[in-house]
C-alpha positions as CSV (number, residue, x, y, z in Angstrom):
1,X,45.8,-40.5,67.0
2,X,47.7,-41.9,64.4
3,X,50.2,-44.8,64.3
4,X,53.4,-43.3,64.2
5,X,52.3,-41.0,67.5
6,X,50.6,-44.0,69.2
7,X,54.2,-45.9,68.6
8,X,56.1,-43.1,70.0
9,X,54.2,-43.0,72.9
10,X,54.7,-46.8,73.3
11,X,58.4,-46.5,72.2
12,X,58.8,-43.7,74.8
13,X,57.5,-45.6,77.5
14,X,59.7,-48.6,76.7
15,X,62.9,-46.1,76.8
16,X,62.7,-45.7,80.3
17,X,66.3,-43.6,80.5
18,X,65.2,-41.7,77.7
19,X,68.3,-42.4,75.4
20,X,66.4,-42.9,72.4
21,X,67.0,-46.7,72.3
22,X,65.6,-49.4,74.1
23,X,68.3,-52.0,75.5
24,X,67.7,-55.9,76.2
25,X,68.1,-54.4,79.9
26,X,65.6,-52.1,79.5
27,X,63.0,-54.4,78.0
28,X,63.9,-57.4,80.3
29,X,63.1,-54.7,83.5
30,X,59.4,-55.1,82.7
31,X,59.2,-58.7,84.1
32,X,61.4,-57.8,86.7
33,X,59.9,-54.5,87.9
34,X,55.9,-55.9,87.7
35,X,57.4,-58.8,89.7
36,X,59.0,-56.4,92.3
37,X,56.0,-54.4,92.6
38,X,53.8,-57.4,93.3
39,X,56.4,-59.3,95.6
40,X,56.8,-62.1,93.6
41,X,59.7,-64.3,93.6
42,X,62.3,-64.8,90.9
43,X,61.5,-68.6,90.6
44,X,57.2,-68.0,90.5
45,X,55.7,-69.7,87.6
46,X,54.0,-66.7,86.4
47,X,57.2,-64.8,87.0
48,X,59.0,-67.3,84.9
49,X,56.5,-67.3,82.2
50,X,56.4,-63.7,81.8
51,X,60.4,-63.5,81.5
52,X,60.4,-66.2,78.5
53,X,57.7,-64.6,76.8
54,X,59.8,-61.6,77.2
55,X,62.9,-63.1,76.5
56,X,61.0,-64.1,73.1
57,X,59.2,-61.1,72.3
58,X,62.8,-59.3,72.6
59,X,64.4,-61.9,69.8
60,X,61.6,-61.4,67.7
61,X,62.0,-56.9,68.0
62,X,65.9,-56.7,68.3
63,X,65.9,-58.2,64.6
64,X,69.6,-57.5,63.8
65,X,70.5,-58.9,67.5
66,X,72.7,-55.9,68.7
67,X,70.8,-56.0,72.2
68,X,69.3,-52.5,71.0
69,X,66.3,-51.2,69.2
70,X,66.0,-47.9,67.9
71,X,62.4,-46.2,67.0
72,X,63.1,-46.9,63.7
73,X,63.5,-50.5,64.4
74,X,60.4,-50.5,66.5
75,X,58.0,-49.0,64.1
76,X,59.4,-51.4,61.4
77,X,58.3,-54.4,63.8
78,X,55.1,-53.2,65.6
79,X,52.1,-53.5,64.2
80,X,48.9,-56.0,64.4
81,X,50.8,-59.0,63.5
82,X,53.6,-58.6,66.1
83,X,51.1,-57.6,68.5
84,X,49.0,-60.5,68.0
85,X,51.7,-63.1,67.5
86,X,54.2,-61.5,70.1
87,X,53.3,-58.8,72.2
88,X,49.4,-60.2,73.4
89,X,50.9,-63.2,75.4
90,X,53.5,-61.1,76.9
91,X,51.0,-58.3,78.0
92,X,48.6,-61.2,79.0
93,X,51.6,-62.6,81.2
94,X,52.3,-59.1,82.7
95,X,48.7,-58.6,83.4
96,X,48.7,-62.2,85.2
97,X,51.7,-61.4,87.4
98,X,49.2,-58.1,88.7
99,X,46.4,-60.0,89.0
100,X,47.0,-61.2,93.1
101,X,43.7,-62.9,93.3
102,X,44.0,-64.6,90.1
103,X,40.4,-63.8,88.8
104,X,40.8,-62.5,85.7
105,X,40.7,-59.1,86.0
106,X,42.6,-56.2,87.2
107,X,41.3,-53.7,90.1
108,X,42.3,-50.4,90.1
109,X,45.3,-50.6,92.6
110,X,46.5,-54.1,90.4
111,X,46.1,-51.9,87.4
112,X,48.2,-49.2,89.0
113,X,50.9,-51.4,90.3
114,X,51.2,-52.8,86.8
115,X,51.1,-49.7,84.6
116,X,53.7,-47.8,87.1
117,X,56.1,-50.8,87.0
118,X,55.8,-50.4,83.2
119,X,56.8,-47.0,83.4
120,X,53.7,-45.0,83.2
121,X,53.0,-42.3,85.4
122,X,49.9,-43.3,88.0
123,X,47.9,-40.6,87.1
124,X,47.7,-41.7,83.7
125,X,47.2,-45.5,84.8
126,X,44.3,-44.5,86.7
127,X,42.7,-42.1,84.0
128,X,43.3,-45.3,81.6
129,X,41.6,-47.4,83.7
130,X,38.7,-45.2,84.1
131,X,38.4,-45.0,80.2
132,X,38.7,-48.7,80.0
133,X,36.3,-49.3,82.9
134,X,33.4,-48.5,80.7
135,X,30.7,-50.4,82.7
136,X,32.1,-49.0,86.0
137,X,32.3,-52.2,88.1
138,X,35.8,-51.3,89.1
139,X,37.5,-54.3,87.3
140,X,39.3,-54.3,83.9
141,X,39.5,-57.9,82.5
142,X,42.5,-59.3,80.6
143,X,40.8,-59.7,77.0
144,X,39.6,-55.8,77.3
145,X,43.2,-54.5,78.5
146,X,45.0,-56.5,75.9
147,X,42.5,-55.3,73.2
148,X,42.8,-51.9,74.5
149,X,46.2,-51.9,73.6
150,X,46.1,-53.7,70.7
151,X,43.8,-50.9,69.1
152,X,46.0,-48.3,70.3
153,X,49.4,-50.0,69.2
154,X,47.8,-50.7,65.7
155,X,46.3,-46.8,65.3
156,X,43.0,-47.7,66.2
157,X,40.9,-45.1,68.7
158,X,42.0,-46.5,72.3
159,X,40.7,-44.3,74.9
160,X,42.7,-46.5,77.6
161,X,45.7,-46.2,75.3
162,X,45.8,-42.7,74.8
163,X,45.7,-42.2,78.6
164,X,47.7,-44.8,79.4
165,X,50.7,-43.9,77.1
166,X,50.7,-39.9,76.8
167,X,52.0,-37.1,79.0
168,X,48.8,-34.9,79.0
169,X,46.4,-37.2,80.1
170,X,43.8,-34.8,80.3
171,X,44.1,-33.9,76.8
172,X,44.0,-37.6,75.8
173,X,40.8,-37.8,77.4
174,X,39.2,-34.7,75.9
175,X,39.4,-32.7,79.2
176,X,37.7,-34.9,81.3
């Protein structure tokens, strides 16, 4: 998958209302949605951390400060450096919200809860989990999760990313 296609898939997922622009509210809803899906309260330390990191990420993405991000703004911002300095910590904080037993890994229900709260279809989440759980132990580590999303958003091969962000999950997995 080429870089622009990968970026468009992520942008489409972020654009929850489908209007072609990601608003600050849409982006910040990610933390709220995961907290609600996992039964965490607003004052939970993990929720506060995820919200704070989300605010920092939004400030970095919304360079002109208008509260809206177009695809062109996103594509100009997104990349390895932005992922490493901004996105990885936000994604890690959201992962931690879903890690109910705090063991540093997600099982399929936790992963599906996380990804559906982030606007991915449940079928995509299940296919993405299968693609990432290479050893078949039923668990995905935080590091593997973040590395796979990084590979996807930087245009590298990421079967999990392709499954997660595609609307055609079967096609993204090569018909598996």
